[in-house]
Each structure stands twice: as structure tokens, then as C-alpha cells.
C-alpha positions, 0 to 999 in steps of 0.5 A, spaced: 752 584 911 758 589 912 757 591 920 754 586 925 748 590 928 745 589 935 741 584 937 734 588 936 736 590 929 739 583 927 732 580 929 728 585 925 732 585 919 732 577 919 724 578 920 724 583 914 728 578 910 723 573 910 718 579 909 722 581 903 722 573 900 715 572 900 716 574 893 718 567 891 725 567 888 723 560 884 729 556 886 725 551 891 723 546 886 730 546 883 733 544 890 728 539 892 729 536 885 737 535 887 735 533 894 731 527 891 737 526 886 742 526 891 744 520 895 746 522 903 745 528 907 744 535 905 749 541 907 746 548 906 751 554 907 749 561 908 742 558 910 739 564 913 732 563 916 731 556 913 727 558 907 730 552 903 733 548 909 726 547 912 722 545 906 727 540 905 727 537 912 720 537 912 720 533 905 724 527 909 731 529 908 737 530 913 739 537 913 745 541 916 744 548 915 750 553 917 749 561 918 753 566 921 747 570 924 744 567 930 738 572 929 737 568 922 738 561 925 733 563 931 728 564 925 730 558 922 729 554 928 722 557 930 720 555 922 722 548 924 719 547 930 712 550 927 713 545 922 714 539 927 721 538 924 726 535 929 733 536 930 734 529 927 732 532 920 734 539 921 741 541 924 742 548 925 750 550 926 752 558 927 759 558 924 763 562 919 762 558 912 770 560 911 774 554 914 768 550 916 770 543 917 764 539 920 765 532 922 761 529 916 766 532 911 766 528 905 759 524 907 754 529 904 750 528 898 748 535 896 751 541 898 749 548 896 749 556 897 743 559 894 740 565 892 746 570 891 749 568 898 756 567 895 756 574 893 756 577 900 763 574 901 768 580 899 774 577 895 775 572 889 779 568 894 773 567 899 768 565 894 773 560 891 774 558 898 766 557 899 766 553 893 772 549 896 768 548 902 762 545 899 766 540 895 770 538 901 764 536 904 761 532 899 761 524 898 764 521 891 758 523 887 755 528 891 752 534 888 755 542 889 750 547 887 751 555 887 747 560 884 748 567 882 745 574 880 748 576 873 746 584 872 746 586 865 749 593 863 742 596 864 742 594 871 749 596 873 748 603 869 742 604 874 746 603 880 748 610 881 746 611 888 739 613 887 734 611 892 728 607 889 722 604 892 721 597 891 715 595 895 710 597 900 707 590 904 704 588 910 708 584 915 703 578 917 707 577 923 706 584 926 700 587 922 704 593 920 705 597 914 712 596 911 716 599 905 722 597 902 727 602 899 734 601 896 740 604 893 745 601 889 752 603 887 757 599 882 764 600 882 766 597 875 774 597 878 772 592 883 766 589 880 763 590 887 755 593 888 754 596 895 747 596 897 743 600 902 736 597 904 732 601 908 725 598 911 720 603 914 715 600 918 709 602 922 701 603 922 698 608 917 699 615 919 704 614 925 712 615 925 715 609 922 721 605 925 727 605 920 731 599 919 737 599 915 742 594 912 748 595 908 751 589 904 757 589 899 756 584 893 762 582 889 759 580 882 761 573 879 761 571 872 759 564 870 766 563 868 769 564 874 764 560 878 765 554 873 773 555 875 772 555 882 768 549 881 774 546 877 779 548 882 776 545 887 776 538 884 769 538 881 766 536 875 762 541 872 755 538 870 752 545 867 752 552 868 745 554 867 741 560 866 736 559 871 732 555 876 729 550 870 736 549 868 735 552 861 742 554 857 746 560 859 745 565 854 746 573 853 739 574 856 740 570 862 739 574 869 743 568 873 748 563 873 746 556 876 752 551 877 751 544 878 757 540 879 759 533 881 765 530 886 768 525 882 
């Protein structure tokens, strides 16, 4: 996010993040398969509310999840406790992924950044450093994975600042009706999409509470993602066009990097 909200706003936005992702993005099976393939513990950077980390830990893997947002990590901790997952399986660390150097550096079997989170880093140098951080924490033979959104020309043409209703939904935690609207603006000169997300929640017929989130996404191409991995000393196994690791093509909506530390 562009700003650091107060604690109440941060907690609301973390809860609404989970509500937004009730629409499954479809990546969990990929990370389960990679975790089963990996030899050693797992590291997730920008882990958020534990959407991926908690199920992996629940499947018996040892997972370290790192995020900068304490409100997100609080929800991850609550989800782990609800699932009966202890700290021996899931360790949550509040830290900036840039410059991260855990004691287990060089020992992880899988390290990943899921669901566009690398796009929240504001510069090419920071994104390259994030991939280097993944690589540095891997054991030989360890797997690094990053997935990013690839908007097409039609998407970018629509990012002109107009506000679009994305969904109305009932929050199962509060019972309140929530609507999500969003606005996006694309700067072709910098490759940055500025997002404003507006959540309004309340009972029918009553004034809603409003929560606003601002983000800047620095878009990445598949070629850039591959070059970041190679610069970090990784061997690119595949740049796929989706979570089923189908070939990347002109109509692919995302790029999924799978690379291995020699």
C-alpha cells in the first residue's frame, strides 16, 4: 500500500482483503504441488493473511511466512490457531522482504511470492531484489516461484480513472453487506497502475462505513521476471501462462515463474 493506515483501518482492510479473495484465484493447488516436490521447509514472502501459508502448514509442511503488515499477520495467526496449526509448523514474521536475511538462509526447499504481490514493490530494482532474496534463502535444488498479472491492451485502455463496481457481498464475519468499487489509472511512461479500492459496508438502508485502499502496481513482463531470476543465479525451469503451468502465450493473463537454484 502507498500509505500506512491506522490500526483500525489496517484491521478492516485485512478483513476485507480476505472477503475479496473468497473468489478463489486458483493458485493453491500449484503451491501444494510445488511444496510436495520441494525438499525442505517453505518460505513465503508478502504472505498477507496466510491464504496460502496456512493450508501448506496444515498439510504438514514447515512454513515461514513474512509480511510487513501486522494486521495481515494477525489474521494469519488467527486462521492458524483455528486450524490447530502450531508454531512448529507455521512461523509468522513481521519484516520487510527487501533486505531480509533469515537465520535459515540457504536452507529452504521452496520460496515464493504469490498473487501479484511483487508488483507492489515500487521499482525495478526492488523487484529484482525480491527475487534475489528468494534465491538467497533456497537450498541447492530449491524452487523459487513468482506469479504476476499480465494485463492486455484492452485492460490498460480501461484504466482511465473511472470507478467500476466490482461486487456486492455479505461478509460472513460481520453479517454486513459490503460493496467493492475500484478505480485504476495506467501510466504508460512508467508502467505503473495506480489503484484505488473503495469498500463500503453496513446493513441495508443504513449509512455505510467506508474503507479506502491505495496501491501502486509496477507491472512486470515475463521477460523481466525471467531476467530477475537469472540475475539471482537461478535456472529458469518455466515461465508458464497460468497456474496449471500451461505454456505462456499471447492470450495469457499472467506469468508464473518456476526456477531452481543450481
